[in-house]
N, C-alpha and C positions, 0 to 999 in steps of 0.2 A: 318598210316592211318587217325588218329582223324584231324591231324593238316596240312595235306598235302594240304588238298582244300584251304586253308588261301591265299597261295601264288598264286593260280592257278584261282583265281577270275576274273582279267581282261581277261585272255585267255576264261574262260569258257563263260564268257558274249560276247564277242566278237564273238566267234564261234556259239554260239545260237542264238546271235541276241537280247540281251537284256542287260541292265543297270548292273553295278557291284552292285549297291544297291538291283536289282533284284535278282541277282544272289546269294547274300548273305544268302537269303533263304535256300539254302541248309547247311552251316552252324548251322543255327541256329535249323532247324528241326532237324539237327542231334544232337544237344545239349540237345534237350528238347527229344526226345527219347531214348538217351543213358542214361540219367538220371531216366526216368519214368522205364525204364525196369526193373532197378533194384531192383524194388519192386516185382516181381514176381519170378525172378531167383534164389533167395538163397532157398526157399523151393524146388524147381525143384533140384537144386542141392544136397540137402542134400538128396534126396528121390531116386535119380537114380546114385548119384557119380559123386562129382565133377570133377576128372579128364576126366570121360567119357563125361560129360556136356560140359567142356571146347574142347574136341577132335572134338564133332558133331558141336558146333560153330564155329570153326576155318574152319571146311569144308564147312558150310554154306556162312561163310566170303568169301570165294574164289567165292562162286555164285553170293553174293548180291554185292560184290567190282566192279566182272567181268559186274554187270548190269549198275555198275556208268559209266563205260567206254563206255558201248555200247549203252548209252541214248542218244536221238537224239533232245528232248526238255527239258526246264527247268522242267516242270512238272513231265517229267519221270526221270529226274536228283535226283529231291527231293524226289519221291518216292523211288527211289534206295536208296538213303542215308539215308532214313528211315528204309528203311530194312537193311542196312549195321550196322547202329546203334542198330536193335533189335538182331543181332546176335554178333555183336563185343562187346556189353555191358557185355555179359557173363564173358571174359576172364579173368578181372583184379580181379575183386571179388573174383570169384570161384576161381582163382590160390591163394589168398591170405588165402582163407579158407582151400584150401587142405594144404597149408604149416601148418596151424594151426591144420590140424589133423595128418598132416607127421612127425612134428616137435616138440620135446620136448619143453616146455615152455621157460626153461631155456637157449635154443638155438636159439628160434625164433627170436628174434629180429635181431640178426646177419644176419639170414636168411632173413629174410623180406628185410633187408639194401640192400643186395645185390639182391634180387629180384627187389628194386626198381630201380636198374642200369639200368634195360631193360626200365622202365617207363619213367625216367629221360633222357635216351639217345633218346627215341622216340620224347619226348617232345622237348626236345633242336634241335633235325636235322628234326622233319617231315616238319616244314614250308620250311629250305633251301632246303630239297631233292626234295620237290614238285617243287619247283621255277627250280630248276636246269634240273631236267628230263623233266619238261614242256616245258622249251627255248630249251632243245635239241630236243625230240622228241614229243611234244604234250602233252596237258592235258589228253588225254586219255590213252596216255602212262603209266602215273602214275598209272592209277587203275588197267590196265593189269598187270605190275609187281607186284603190292599190291597183287592182286588176283593170282598171281604164287605163291608167297611167303606165302599167307594163305593155298593155296594148299599144297606146300610142307611141311608146319610145321603139317597140319593135318595129313598127312602119318608118319611125323615122330611122332606127339603124338599117334597116332592109334597103331604104332610098339611097343612104350613104354607100351602101355597098355597090348597089346599081350604079352609081354615077362618080363615085370617087375614087381614082386609083391608088390614095393613100392608104386605104383600107385593106386593099392586098399589096402588103411589103413584099418586094421580090428577095426571095433569101438564098444565100449561097448554099451551093450542095452540102456542106459540113453543117449547114443550122437547119436543116431538113429533118423530120423525125424517121426514125429507124425501127420503128415498132416499140408497144409498150413495155416490154421487158429489156429491150436497147436502149431507151431512153432513159429509163431508172438507173441501169448499169452506169451509162455515161454521168447521172449525177451525184449517185453515191460512192463511184470511183474516184471523184474529186476531191481531194484535200482542202482547195480552198470551199467548194459548197459544203461539205461536213462541218467546216468552222463555222460558215455564216448559216447553217441549219442548227448547231449547238447554241450559237450566240442567241439567236430565236428563241429556243426553249427556255434558254436561263431569262432572258428579257423577259418573257411572258409571265414566267413564273413568280420572278420577283416582282414585277411591276403591278400586273394582275391578283397576284396571290395578296398584295397589300391592299390595291385600290377597292377590292371587294367588300372591303371590312371598315373603310372609313364612312360610311354611313351610321354602321352599327355602333362606332365609337364617339361620334359625335351625338348620337342619343345617347348613349351610356355615361358618359363624362359630362356632357353638359345639358342634359336634358333636351335636346333641340326638337321641335315637330317635324315628322316626316317632310312637310311642305317645306320648311326651309333648308332640311338637309338635301332634298331632290334639287332645291337650287343652287346651293352650296357645290354639289357633284357633279351638276351640269356645266358649271365654271371651268371642269376639264376641257369641254368642248370649244371654251373660249380661249384656252392656251394653245389648242390644236390650229385653231384658226388663226391666231396671232402668227405660229409658225407660218401657216400657208400663205398668208400675207407677205412676210418678211423673207421667203427662202429664197428668191434671188439676191438678197444681199446678204443673207446669212453663208450661202455655199460660197459666193464669189470672196468673202471677207475670211470665214474659216477653215473652207475646203471641208472636205471627208472627214481626215482625221478631227479635225478642230471641233467638227459637230458631234463626232462620236464621244469626245473628250467634254466638251461642256454640256452635252446633254445629258450624259450619266452625272456629271456632278452636280447639273441643276437640280435633276430628280432625286439626286440624293440629299442635297440641302433641303428641298419642298418638304420632302418626307420627312426628314429631321426636324423641320418647323412642326410640320402636323404632331411627330411624337410629342415632343416637348411644349406644345401650345398651353398657355397658362388661360386663355379665355377662346371662346367659339371664334370670333371676328377673326382670328389669325388664319382660320381654317379655308376661307374663298381664297386669299393669296396663297396660301400653299396649295391648294388643287390648280388653279391658274399654272403655278409653277410646275406642277407635275407633268399638265399636260404638255406644256410648252418644251419641257424638257425631253418628253418621252417622244415628240415627233420630232426631235433633233437626232434623236439616236435613233429611232425606229426607223426614219425616212432614210437614212444612210445604210442600216440594214436591210430595207427595201430594194433601194436603188442597187445594193451590191448582187439581190439576191435573183435581178432581173438580168444580171450579167455573171452568174458565177458557172452556168452552163448555157451558151448562146445556140450551141446545136439542137436542144431540148430544152427551153426556154419555158414554154408552158407547164412542162413535170417539173422543171425547177422551182418556179411560182408556187405551183402548186404544192408541192412539198415543202416549201417556205410557209405558205398559209397552213397546212397541217401542222407544222411545226408550233405555231403560235397556239393553235387549239391545244394542242397537247401540254404544253407550257402552261397555259392557262390553267387547264384541269388540274395540273400538279400543285400549281400554287396556291389555288383557291382550297385545294385538298390539305395542303398542308398549313394554310392558313387556320383552317377551321380546327387544328389541334392545339392552336395555340391562343386563339380568341378568349376561349373562356378560363385558361388558366393563366395566362399573363396578361393580357387586354390587347388593345389595339395598337399603343404605342410599342410594345414588342415588336411586331411584325412590321410596323413602319420604320424601325430602327434598324432591323435587318436589311431590310431594301434600301434603308438608307448608305448602309455601311457597303451591299455588295453593288449596287447599281453603279456607282463610280467605278468600280474595279473594272467590270464588263467593259464601260467606256474607253478606258485606260488600255484594255487586253483588246479590244477589238481596232483600236485605234493601233495601236503597234502593230497587230497583221497588216493594216492597209499600209503603214510606214515600209514593211518588208516587201509588199507588193508593188511598192513605189507609186501608190496612190496618196494624193494630198487632198 
């Protein structure tokens, strides 16, 4: 649902009677709202239950996404997309926090790795599915179908909530919410939580600040068509799915410190390959390497985010998610200052040098906490 509109912008613009640039506001307002709502969802999930909050959010998504399909003007569509972001923004962070409540720490990284499969698959196929369905049935049908999926998902979630006791994990007194301000104070007063959040901002800034310009660099340096560029960039998801498939073996073989270190090194090597590539066909291999290395490092950060403040887990994971949005915004804005002056290779080289440093630094912090 998040990425489907990217492919639909020309159709939406033509149907509503605006330019593609004007129609892109529906992408911008969604991203801003989705990132901002993370700041309030954590304490609510901690207070009322994460699984219940996700179930309610999915129910509301069915309505807000349906409203997108029914919108008759750009203003109405933008408002509907804001509403969709306000409801959909709950699902992934509180899902991660629920995993933190329900799954023991020693098994959590493997489970979160499988959980990532859904995110990566959606990321990989969202744009493609939006374009295909839009071509066949029109852009409104995309939202109608997605609204139906959300409705079915909500029914399934409420059924699980009614019959499955594991959807209501028993929390110790110290794990229960103490209120909005108290929960944020608990997280931000924790030095380890601050270290994880800092790592999340830096990772997102370096990773996405470089990756956002891979397509532009391929077009400028090698003259590739946008169709081929889209296929190459989509290889990032292949790297992520490879990680998800191998995560039990990788965690068992390397542990968290090894994954942080090797993940940083792999991303750095892949970005360096993109920076110095003499031919375009190296790019698909580099993008797969970026995807695999990113999820090795990112899932390690994500796992620690679910444990950095167990007594306010929803708040902690929501803050982690917000940190990713902040970092991504900083990185893309910083890259915009370099891309016209120095080109993509300069941005890729910076990421190639600094992401391994981040991996080594975080691995060292884990060793200090006796985490292997």
